N, C-alpha and C positions, 0 to 999 in steps of 0.2 A: 585405393586411388588416395583418400583423404590420406593415409600413412605415409605413402610415397610422396604426396606433396610436402608433407610435414619435414621429411627426411632431406628434401630438397632446397627446403626453406633452410633448415639448418646448416646443411653443408655450405650454400651459399654465404649464410651470414657467417660462417667458420672461414670461409675464404677471404671474404670482407674484412675480418677483424685479424687474420693473419698478415693479409697484405698492410692492413696497417700498423701494425706491428714491426714491419720490415723496416722503417725509418729508424736510425740510431740517434738517440736524442743527446745531444752535446750543449755545453755551455759555454764555451770558450773557443779564441780563435786559433787558440795552439792546435786544438783537437781538429778543427775544420782545416787548418793547413796540413796535418796528417792526412785526412781523408780525402784532400783534394788531389792527392797523387795515386789514390788508389782507384781498381775498377770494380765494377758492380756493386756498388755502395750506395745507399739512401740514408742522406743525412739531415738532421733539422736540427738546426741552431735555436736556442731557448731565444724568445723574443726579448728585444733590450737594446742599449747602447753600446758599441763597440768601438775603439779606439784603434786607429793604424797608424802609430806613431815611428813605426820602426821596420826594416824590411831588409833581407839579405843581398837582393837583386834588383836591378829597374824594373822588374816587373813584380809589384809587393806582393801579389797575391796568385797563385798559378794554380791552375784546375789543370792537370794533364791526364788524370785518368779518365778511362772509356765506360760509356754503359753506366752513367752515375748520376742521380739525382737529388739535388741541394734545395732543402726547403727552408728558405728563409726568410718568412712570413713575420711580419713585426719587429724585424732585425733592421737598427739604424748604424751604418759605418761611418766614421766619421776619418776622412783621410788628412793627415797633415801636410800642407803645402810643401813643407822644407823636404821630405823627402824625393820631391821632383830637383831639386838640386844637389843633392848627395853625391859627390864623386868616386865615393868608397863604395859604394854597390856595384856586384859584380854585372858585368854586360851580359847580353843575350844570347845564345849560341845560332842566333838564326841570322846573324848578320844585321839586324835591326836596332839601332841605339834608343828606339822610344823608349820613355817612361810611360808606366800605367799603373796604374791601380788594382786591376784584376786582369788576368788575362786567362781563356779557355781555351787551350790547345787540343785536349780531350774530344774523342767523337761520341755523339749521341749523349750529351750532355744537357740536362737540366737545370736551369738555375731561375729561380721565382720568389718574388715576394721581396726582394731586398730596396730598402731605401740607403742610396749612398751620396755623401757630397763632402767636397774638400773644404777645409779652413784653414785659416791664417795667413791667407792673400798673398803669400811669398811666390814670386814667378818662378818658373823651373828653368832649366839651363837650356831648354830648345823651345822650339813651335811645335814639336808632336807629341806633347803631353796628352794623355787621355785617362779617362777613367775605367773604360772597357776597352781591350783588345780580344777580339774572336778571330779566330784562326782555324778551329775545330770543324769537322764535316758534321751536319745534322745537330747543331747544337740549338738548342731554344731558350730565350733568354724571356722569361714571362713576367708580366706585372711588376717589372724592376721601375724605378724612380731615381734618377739622378739631379743634383744640382751642382753646375760647375761653377769655381771659384777661383782664382788666383792665375789671371793672366795681365800682361803687362805690355804698353801702358794703357790702365783698365779707363774706360770713360771715352776712347776715342775711335773704337771699332777699327775699322781697317785704315783711316785716314795715315796711318804712318807707316802701312805695308803689310805684308801677309805674311811674313815670316823672316828670320834674320835681322839684324840691326840691334834694334832695344824691343823688339817684339819677341813676347813669349807668350803663346797660345795654352789654353786648356780646353780640350775637345770631349766628348761626349764618348760617343759608342762608334768604334771601329768594326766593320768587319771585313777582312783581309786576307789575301790567297795565304794560305790551300783553302779557305773555307769553303765550304760548299752547303747546301741545303740549309741556310741558317735561317732560322724564324725569329723576329722580334714581336712578341706580341704582347699588347697592351702596356705598353713602356712609356714613360714618361721623362723628358728631358727640360729641365729648366734652367736654360743658359743665361750664366750670370758671369761669363767670362768671353774674351777673344776666342773664337773657335767652331766648328761645326758641331752641330749635336748629333746626328747620324750621319756616318758616311761610309762608302764601300770602295774598295781598292782591289781588282783581282778577284772579288768573289763571285762565286757562280749559284744562281737557282735561290735568291734570297727573298724571302718573304717578310714583310714589315707591314704589320697589319694593327690596327685598334690602336695607334700611338701618337701620342700629342707632345708639342714642342711649343716653347714659348723663349721669347728673348726681352729684350729692352730697347727701345727708341730714345735718341735724344737728338734736339734740334741744333745746330750749327750756333744759333742765338746765345742758346744755354753756355757752350765750350766760349764763345767769345765774351760772355760776362765774367768770365772766372778771373779771377786777382791774383792766383798761384796753381800750380802744378805744371805738368808735363806741359799742356797746350801752352799754357802761359810763359814758360820757359822757352818755348819754340817761337816767340812772339806770334803765335797762331798760324805757322807755316806748316802745312802738311807734307808728307813725305815726297810727293811729286804734283804736279800741276795739271788742270784739266779734268777729266772724267775716273773717278775712282770707286768702283763697285758700285756705282748707283748714286753716286753724291759729286755733283760737281762742285770744283773747287777753282781759283783762278789759275791762268796759265803760269804765272810764276809760284804756285802753290800756297798761295794767300787764302785761309779759311773764309769762305763766304757767308754772309747772315741768309737766312730765307731757305737752307738746306737742310735735310734730317739724314741721320744717320742709325744703321742698326750699329748696338755695341757686341754684338756677335758675327757670324759668318752665317754659313746655309743650314737650314734645318734637316733636309734630307738631301744628302747630293751622292751622287756617283762620279768616280774618278774614271778615266779610260781604260786604265791598266795598273798594275805593279809589277815591275821588272818582268816586261814581258808578258805577263797573264793577263788577259782581258778580263774586265770586269762586265759579266752578262746575265741576261734573264732575271731581271728584277722586278718584282712586283710590289706595290704599294698599296695598300687597301684600308679605306676607312680612317686615315690620318687626317690630322689639323695641324697646321703649323702658323703660329703668328708672330708678329715682329720680328724676324729674322731679315737677314738679306736678302738672299732667295730663298723661297718657300721651299718647294721640291725640284731639285734639279737632276733631271736623268738627260739632260742633253749632252752629256760627255761622255755617256757612255753610246757605243754604237751598234749594240746589238739588238736594240729596240725592246724597252721596257714597257710595262702594264702599270698606270695609276688610276686606280679606281674609286669611286666617292669620298673624294680627299677634299677638303677645303684649305686656304691658305688665305690671311690676311695682313694685311698691314706691313708688308716686306718692301725692303728700300731699293731693291734691285730688281726684281721679276717676283710675279707670284709664282708659276710653272716656267719653269726654262726646259724647254723642248728640244730634241734633236732627231737622229737619225732612226726611222720606224717605230718610234714611241708612239704610244696608243693612250689618249686621255679620255676616260669614260664618267660620264655624269659628275664632273669636277668642279669646282665654286672659288672666285678668289675675287677680291676688290681691288679697286686702281689707285688707291688715296696717296700712295706715295713712289709707285712706279707700276710699269704695266704688269697687268694679270697675266698675260700670256706674253712671251717671248721665245720666237722659234729662229734664233739670231745667226744661225750659222748656216754660210752660202754653200756648204756640201751637204748640208742635211737633206735626206729624201723621204717621203710616203709617210710622214706624221699624219696620225687622225687626232683632231681633238674636239671633244664635247664639252664648253665652257659655259657657265652661267656666270653672268658679272655680278657682284653683290654691290653694296651702297659703298660708293667712291667718292661722294660728295665731302666737302670738309677737309680735303688732303692739303698737300702742298707740295712744291717743286715737281710735278708731273702734269702732262696732258696728252699721255700716250695710253690707251687701252691695250694696243697689241701690236707686236713686231713679227713680221711672217719674211722670212728669207729662206731660200732652197728650192727645191724642188719637188712637186708631186704630191704637197700635202692637203689633206680636207678639213677645214677647219670649220666649226660651228659655234658661233657665239651667239647666246641669249642673256635675257634680263627677265626678272619677276616684274621690275617697276623700271619703265622707262628715265622716270627722274633718276635714279642710282648714276647714271653716268651725265657728267657736266656736257655742257655745249660746245666746251672748247676741246674736248677729246679727241681724238684720232686714230684708226688703225691705218698702219703703213706697212705697205708690201716694196721689198727692195730698199731696206732703211739702213741708217747708221745711227737711227736716235736709241735713245736708252741702252741697253746691254749689248745690244747689236754694234755699237759704237767701237768695240773691240775686235770686230771684223775689218776697220779701217777702209778699205776700198773692194770695189769689184764685186758690191753684193748683187744678188738678182733674186727674184720670186718668179719661178717660170712653172707653168701647168698646175698654177695654184686653184683649188676649189675653195671657194669663202660662202658660206652662208651666213651672213650677217642680219641675226633678228634683232639686231639693236638698232636707234636711230644714229647712232655715231658714225661720223664721216669716215670713207674710206678713201686712202691716198694712195695710186698707184705710181712708186715714182720710178725714174728711169732704172732699166734693167727688168720690169715687168712686162711678162710675155704669156700669151696663151692661157690667161686666167679665165675662169669662170666665176662670176660673181652674182650673188643673189644679196641684195641688202635693202634693208629699210631706209638706212641714211644714205647720205648722197653718195657717190662714187665720181670721182674728179682725179683724171690722169694729170701727173705734173711732167713737164717738158724740161729736157735740159736746160 
């Protein structure tokens, strides 16, 4: 018996050693590019700094091989932003003209451990620029860290538009059709450019877990104090007037004092579709998003997504933007600069929300805790400390306040079940019908 046990231990040790030896060790990007096109390889790049300042196509590095594993732990890729404006690079054969630093189109691919950032500050030719483009099936991006830079005009967020004109963005990670079963595990995005950090377009069954995203905020007072630069040259007029993605400007477009902007866009966002292919069945779990425009936005995907144990803080348009059949479980957000929860869409049905309100004091330009429109939602709001919610805050049903501004008219909130365990006031605006309200805070019906 002892002999058999020793033999078993030796065989297991040998198997583990063989498995460890399966990784092909390389020390340059030329070899990595070569292996990126091969199937069934396990490649480990030597830790160190690597510069990407030349490319053949608008997808600077393309990982097309299947069933492969790329261990990039300890590796730092520096991508020159000038590549995003090169007109001589070969176009892609998929009909999509976007530039990206790394594309993974192979199936059953694992990439782990990379730190990648853009440098140079030169804006690209378009607003579709991004670091990662994932379109393969069963791809896992694990413990990858990004820092985005190279958008224009930097420092004004979305005040001058979302694309076109002078606006050039630099996004983080895109997961797009025909991607299926993609996993983003333990990834970080430090948004230092105008653009989304993680976004989905036509992807199915995506898991985003243990990821962290952070951006930067800026007050309009700081913008108005400029004595040179893009805003100064525009006489501090924004691209349009009124409400712009969480920030109010004058009707004539003049930037107002006392407002706040995010210098980036959304933290985690689902687009409804890509070329007719719907985005569906996304799970976001154990993630944090700080100081972005919207924190976690599942509201534009119609299939019903799950958000579990996630925290959003200090976002300026909405913490959680929720829509049709979405489920939020054990999530938390503050409302310092925008509503913690926004269910803005009048067509949205049957969302379920469990949300803890974090400390929302000492914010600015906001007195809305939650906006709820649509039909059949069940919303539970709570807080560990009543003082976290200022007395001026409201929960509004059938509202055009906050991000619901974009619904324009005809909003309603019907058959809503609201369990408000906070002291915040609840306003039932015209269009609210058949509601079931339990509330510690006062409930007031507003007539036409």
